[in-house]
Residue, then its C-alpha position, 0 to 999 in steps of 0.5 A: x959150363x960148370x954146374x952149381x952144387x946144391x945140397x939136394x943133389x946129395x939126397x940120393x936115397x929115400x927113407x921111410x919113417x916108422x913109429x914104434x907101437x905096442x898092440x894088445x892081442x886077444x890073449x892080452x899079450x903085447x905085440x911090438x910093431x913099427x907102423x909107417x908114420x904119416x903125421x905132421x911134417x912127414x908123408x912117411x918117406x923123405x929124400x936123404x943121404x945116408x953115411x956111416x958115422x965117423x970122426x968126432x961125432x963117433x967119439x962124442x956119442x961114445x963118451x956118453x955110451x950111446x951107440x950110433x952107426x950112421x947119420x942120415x941127412x935131409x933138408x926136410x922138416x920131419x916129425x921124427x922122435x928118438x926111438x922111431x925107425x928109419x928104413x933105407x934100401x931095406x935096412x932098418x935103423x933106430x933114431x938115436x938123436x937129431x940136430x939142425x945144422x944150418x949153413x952147411x953149404x954155400x946156399x945156407x940151406x938148413x940141413x937136418x942130421x938124424x943119428x941112427x943105430x943099425x938094427x940087425 
């Protein structure tokens, strides 16, 4: 018997969300860090599908001189800001842009696309 396709079946990775923070040390110097974000809408991790960017979206961002290397799809509402960091399988990406893509599949599930820049 054929199995019905569900968008959540594609969410085969787990991402961690971290927020950029700046702390002042004892010598009044700045220390830049990323702290796991556990605010409204996220527990710090979420299921996702991560793919290299390509096609029309790559050209779209390129025309605006915005570097985007990957797109992260999820079906969870998240409290993520541009400049936050997403880590998937130990690799860090900076959040560049987000959009809602409703009705992406036959189940009309809401899909959130988070566009990322790979950080080496």
